[in-house]
N, C-alpha and C positions, 0 to 999 in steps of 0.2 A: 813335828809338824810345823810348817811355816804359815804365815798369814797371806791373804790376798795382796796386802800392801807390800810385803816382801817380794812377792812374785812380780809386782810392777817395777820394783827397784831392780830386780834381776833382769827384767826385760830391757830396761833402759841401759843397763850396764853392758849388755851384749849387742845393742843396736849398732848396725853397720860393721860388725865384725864378720869374720868368715863363718860360713854356715855351721861347721861343727861346734861352734860356741853355744848353739842352742841346747846341746846335751847337758849343759849345766842347769837347765830348768827342770830336769827329771826330779820328781819328788811329789810331796803331798802338801796341799794348801787349803787352809780353812777359809771358806767364804761364809757370808752371813747365813745362808739357808742350805748349804751343801758343802761337801768336801770335794775338791778337785784334785785328781791324781794324774800326773803326766807319767805314764808307764813306760813308754818307749818313744825315742825321738828319731825321726828319719835321718838318713845320712846326708841327703841333699834334696833340693826342692823338686827333683824329678823322680825320686825314689818313692816307694810305698809310703803313704802318709803316716804320721805319728799316731800312736795309740793313747787315747785319753779316756778317763772315766770320771763319773761323778757319783757320790754316795749321798743319799738323802735319808734321814732318819724317819721312822714311822711317825714320830711325834710331829715332825715338820710336814710331812706329806699328808698326814691326817686321814688316810683311808680307813673305812670301817674294818675292824679286825676280821669280820666274817668274809671279807674279800681276799684274805690271804691265810685262811685258817688251815688249809691242807694243800697238798701238791697240786691238785686239780685247779683250785682257785688261784694259787700263786702263779702257775704257768699261764692261766687265762688272763690274769691281771697284767702280768709282765708283757704278754703279747699285745694287749690293748695299749699299754703305755709306750711300747716300742713304736707302734703305729702313730701315736700322738706325737712322740718325739721326732720321728722322721718327718712328719708333716710340718712341724715348727722349724726344724733345721733346714728344710728345703727352701725356706724364704731367705736364708742367709748365706747359703753356700756360694762361694766365689765373690761375695760382697767385699771381702778383703782381697786386695790385688797383689800381683807379683808373678814370678816366673813359675813354670811347671805346674805343680799341684798346689801352689800357694792359694790359700783361702778356701780350700776344699773342706767342706763339712759333710761327713758321710755317716749315715746310720743304716743298719740293716733294713732292707725293704721286704717286709713280710708278704707272703703269698696268701692264698685262700685258706690254707690249713693253719691251725694253731699248733705251733711247735715250741718245745722248750729250747731256749737259746741263751748263749752267753751275752747277747746284746743287752739283755735286761734280766737281772736275777733278783729275786725277793727272798730274803732270809729273815730270821728273827730280829736281826740288827737293823734292817732297813732295805732300801732299794738301791741297787747298783746298776747304772746305765753305762755302757761302753760304746765308743764311737771313734771315728778317725778324723784327724785334723791335719790339713796341709799347712805346715808352718811357713809363713810368707818370707819371700826373699826377692831381691832384685838381682837377677843373675844368681850368683852364689853368695851374695852379701845379704846379711840378715836385715829384714825390715820389721823390727820389733813393734813399731807403732801399729801395723796392721794386725799383728798377733794380739796386741793389747785390745784392739777392737773386738776380736773374737772372744777373748776370755772375759772381758769386762763390760761389753755392750751386748753382743749377740747371745752368748751362752746363758747368761742369767735370765734373759727373756724366754729362751727355749725351755729351760728347766722350770721356771715359774709356771708357764702355760701347760707343760706336759706332765709334770709330776706332783703338782699340788691339787688335792682333791677339790678344793673350793673353786678352782679355775676350770674344772671339767664338768661335763654334763652328768649329774648324778643318776638321772633316769637312763641315759645311754649306757653307762657303766653297769648299772644294776641289770639291765637287759643282757649285757654280755656275760656276766657271772651266772645269771639264771639260765641262759642258753647252755652254758657248759655243764651245769648241774643236771639239766634235762637230758643232755646227750649222754652223760654218765649213767643216768637212770635207764635209758634205753639199752645201753650196753649190758647192764645187769639183767634186764628183762629178756634179752636174747637167750641167755642160758636158761632162765626159768621157764621160758616158753618153747625150748628146743628149736630155736631159730638160728639160722646161719647169718641172716641179714634182715634189715628192715628198710623200706623205702617209703617215706611219707607221701601221702596224697598232696598234690600241689607243688611237689619238688620240680625244680628246673634242672634237668640232667644235661642237655646239650651245652657245649661251651661256645664262646664267641668265635673262636677260630682255633686252628692248630697251634698257634703261638700265644694264645690268650686263654687263661683259665677262668675269666669272668663269665657269668652266665649269658647265654644267648638271649637277645631281646625277642619278644613276640614268639617264643617257642611254645610247643605243646606242653602243658602242665601234666605231670604224672598223675595217673588215676589208676588205683589198684583194682584188679578183678575181684568181684564179690567173694568168690570162693577162697581167696588168699588174704582177704582183708582182716586186719586185726586192729583192735582199739587199745590205746594206751592212755593212762591217766598220768600225765607228767606232773611233777611237783609244782612247777611254776606256770607253764603254758596251759596246763589243763588237758583236756581230752583231744587226742589226735588219732587219725586213722591212717593206715597205709598197708602196703603189701609186705607180709611176712614170708620170707623164703625159708621153708622148713629145712632142718638138717637132713642129710641124705644126698641123693644125686638129683640135681636140678639141671634141666636142659633149657637153654634160651635159644629159640629158633625164630625164623622169619625171613622174609625176602631181604635182598641187599638194600642198604640205606634206610631201613625201617627202625633202627635204633638198638640193635642187639649189642654191638660193641660199645655204644654210648652207655647203656645200662651197666655193662661189665666194668667199664672205666670208672663209673660212679661207685660201684661196689668195691673196686680195688683201692680207691682212695677213701672209702668209708671207714677204714681203720683209723683215720685221723678225725678230730673235731674240725669243723669248718666255721668260718665267721658268719655273722648274720648277713642276710641278703645274698649269700653265695648261691642259693638255690638247692644246695645239698646239705643244709644244716641238719636235717633229720634223715639222712641216708647213713645208716650205721651198720657196719659189718663186724663180724667177729674179729677181735683185736689181733688174733694170730693169723688171719687169712693171708695167703701168699699167692701172688700171681706168678705163673710159670709159663715158660715157652722153650722152644728148641734154641740152642745156641751152638751152631757149627763152629768148631775150632776151640771150644772151651776146655780149659784145664780141669781135670778131675783127679782127685787124690784119695786113694784107699777107701772108696765108697762101695758098700755092699749093694750092688744093683741086681742081685740074683732074683729079686722079686719080679723083674721085668726081662732080664736078659740072662740066658744060660746056654751052656753047651756050644761055646764058640768054636769055630773050626780050628783055631790055633791053640785050643785047650787052655786059654787064659782063664784064670780064676776070677769069676765075677763077684765072688763074696768079698773081695778086697781089690777093687778094680781101680787102676790108674791109667791115665793117658794124657799126653800133652796136647792132643788135637781130637777132641771128641766129635763124633758125628751128631747129627740132629737128634736121632733117637736115643743115643747113649747119653747125650747131655740132658735130655728131658727126663730120662730115667733117673739119672744122678740128681737132678734138681728136685724131684719128688722125694727121694730118699733123704736128701739133705733137709728138705722142708719138714719131714717127719722128725728128724733129729732136732730141729729148731723149735719143735713143739707146735707146729701149725695144725689147726683143726679144720681148716677150710682151704681147699685148693681151687684157684681160679684159672680157668683155661679157655683159650680161644682157638678154635680149630684152624683159623687162618695162620696163626703163628706157631702151630705145633707140627711136629714131624708126622707126616701121614702114616708111615709104616709103624710108628710107635702107638698111634691112637687106635687103629682098627685094621683088621684083615677081613675082607669080605669072603663070602662062601666060595666064589669062583677062584680066588687066589689060594684059598685053602685046598681046593681040589687040584690046582696046578702044582703048588709047593706043599709037600707033606709037612705035617706038624713037626716031625723029628728033624726036618731040614731047616726049620726056621727057629733061630735062637731067641727071637723077640716074642714075649708074651704081651700082647697089646693092652693098652690102658683099659679098653673096653672090657677085657676079661678080669681086670683087677679092681675096678672102681667099686664094685659091690663089696668085695672083701675088705677094701680099705675102710669103708664105712662101718660094716658090721663087726669087723674084728679089730680095727684100730681106731674107730670113732672119728674118722676123717671124712668130712663131707666134700662134695665136688659141685661146683657151679661151672657149667661148660656152655660156651657159645658154639653151636653147631650149624653149619650151613649147607653141607654137601652129603654127609653120611647119615642115613636113617637108622643105622645099626644101634645108635645110642638110645633110640626110643625104647628099646626092649629092656633097658636097665634103669631107666629114669623113674624116680619117685614123683617128680613134679616136672611138667613141661609148660613153659611160658612162651607164647608166641608174641613177638613184637610186631604190631600192625600200625604203621604211621605213628610210631613212638608211644603207642598205647599197648599195655600188656593184656594178653588174653590167656586165661588158664585153659589149655586144651588137653589136660592130662587124661581125662576119661575118653575123649575122642581117640587119642593116640593108643590107649590100651585096647580099644576095640579093633583098631587097625592092626595092631601087633598080633592079635589072634589069627588074622588072615595071612600074615607074613611072618611065620615063626623064624627065629634066629637059628641058623644051622651052624654046624661045626662042633668040635670037641670042647670040653670044658677046660679051664685053666689048670696048671699044675697046683699042687697044694700050697696054701698060703702060709708064709712064716714071716714074722717081723724081721726086718733087716738087722743084722748083728755085725758090728764092727767096732774096733777100738782104735779110733783115728788119732794117732799121736800128731800133735802140731809140730812141724819142723820149720826150719828157716830156709831161705833161698840159698843157693850155692854162693860161696864167697866170690866177690868180684876181684879180678886181677888188679894188682897195684899199678902205679904209674911208671915204675922203673923197668927197663928192658935188660935182658941178659945179653951175652955175647952174640947170640944167634938172632937177636931182635924180638924175642918172645917176652911178654909181660911176666914179671915175677909176682907171685902171690904177696899181697900186702901183709905185713906183720901186725899192723894196727887194725883194730876193729873199726870199721867204717861207721861214722855217724850218719844214720839214715836221714836223708832230706826228702821232704814231701813237696811235690808240685801238683797243685789241684788243676784239673781240666774240666771244671764245671760238673754237671751231673753225669757226664760220660765216664768219669773215673779220675785217677790220679797216678802219679809215679811215686814210688818209694825206693830210694836208692837209684839203681839202674833199671828197675823193673816197672813196667806198666801194669796197673790193675784195672781191667776193663769192667765197668759197671753199666754199660749201655742198656743191657737187657734186664736190669733190676728196675722194673717199671713202677714200683711203689716208692722209690726215692723221689721226693717232690721238691727238693731245695738243694742248691749247691752247697749250702752250709752243712747239710747232712753228710755230703761227700767229704767235706773238709774234716768233719769229726771222725768218719770212718778211717781216713788216712792216719789221724792221730792215734786212734784206738789200735790200728794194726801195728803202727810203730811201737807203741807202748808194749803191746803183746810180744812182738819180736824181740825187743830189747830187754824186757824185764820178766816175761812169763814163760816164754818158750824155752824148755830145758831138756827136750828129748824124752820126757817122761809124761808130762801133762797131756791129756787128750784135748781135742778141739772143744768139746762141750765144757770141760773143766775150765779152760781158759776164758771162754765166753761167760761162764757163770761168775768167775772172779771179776771180770770187767763189769758185768751187770751189777754185782754187789757194790763195787766202787762207785758206779754211776748213781746207784740208789742212795748211797751214803753221802758222797761228796759232790754229786753233779758233774757236769762236763769239766768243771774247773780243775779237777785232779790231773788233767792232761796238760795243763799249762806249765811252762818253764819260766819261772821268774815272775811272770804276770799273766793274768787272764786276758785273752784277746777277744774282741768281738769277732763274729764271723763263723761261729759254730752252732749247730743245731743237732738235737738228739735224734738219732735213728732208732728204729725198733730192734729188738733182739734178732728178728728174722733177717733184717738187712745186714747186721753184724756178721751173722753166719754166712750169708751170701757173699759178702765182701771177702771174708777170710778164706772161703772155699775157692775163690778165684785168684788168690795169691799163689803164684807159681813157686814151688819149693821142692826141696829134696825129697 
């Protein structure tokens, strides 16, 4: 390890040299209050910026031990510190001048959800913060004086103000930690009270706009109906009340623009903790809950969809079903079975984004098309069995079909963003309008042994005499190109994640790409099943964190997805 003084000397020695001379700076340097590590140096001033990290000991940062005593508090504290660091760094970005990305200082910008990230990690040894720096140059000539400003003037101020406990608001930080512990308490209470979700009174569910996740100003505050109101005694906040959604089948109904989808959107993101003043801090959903929809054109591999689809005209076996181009109903059937495989205990559905023929068949259609001529068993016929025989609850937004009223345990009407429990009223009406039609086929849990395979090998770059590409003898190193929340490419193949609606951050997508590459390169052997591979990855993440995916150094820019999203990503990877 070198000293900060030696770094200054190195900077002066490379000044005005060609840009690649910056690579000699790679290394670890001891500063008075932290260790600076230059992990990766960019190739030129217009390339992706350099990767830099700082490590601060617990003795120096001096945070109370209770604030990083377990995984919950460590992730919460790291999230808070990342936000503080980003706020400080924003004052200095591009203060150092030069060409291209010269002077850039970039730290992960966190959203409304609290996620485990590589941007800031807390271990027994201390705090590690990772960020990006654009090393300054004039053209492609090194301007070391400007980089010296960054390392010796700007960065010490940012670290001092963001990572030392004495420079932060103790009351604010205590509030953040206490909120996380209260949120964890509610999650435990869901299981104890047989609830699928909880929405606190006073919550702000509407968002500012379609492109902003901040709470809408002057919106209607959530107020639970008396019949569904539950009271919780939180460890720190004390007593709160809110709507408890029981396990079973819950229907959310109401006129257009009255808040049905708004409530569902809040519930689907309730699998994450939210920051203070988000409005959804106490909207807590079963951690395994999964939002599902139809996905025309989706890849499906070896899924037992016989629970919903049987007796196809082409005699294709639906107990081990594969297709390159699934229909809306087939994709939704596969999605539900895959969710069961991933351990989801709550399904979140919106009639608007579901395949109509998968969800329900009315009495008239049953008269026209005989049961034996229809291979689809609609979700309406399976929802009850899913709960009673598999322990899987359903929360469904319905706007057009009244058939679901007959199977619902709880019916919530949204009226001007206010929920009303109309369960008893609906039951009385159902007696006057009995549900006609035959019952569903016998229920049996999906059974399949889904072996994880690789994509077909890509042709090499050399052509034969006839102009055809020859297969490459070398194993291709898979490259990943992230495309935001919509997905990524791995090698030559695109993985479409547009309809995985509980992905909330592009950094989660980045991590999914790395997890898939790790699985394909190191775990897929033609013998391991998909669940076995995911479990191995989960064990690695639990033991080593996201860092085990790094190659040489840990980069900022990754956030941890849930097991459910890992399954969803792997299921969309087109393979043999």
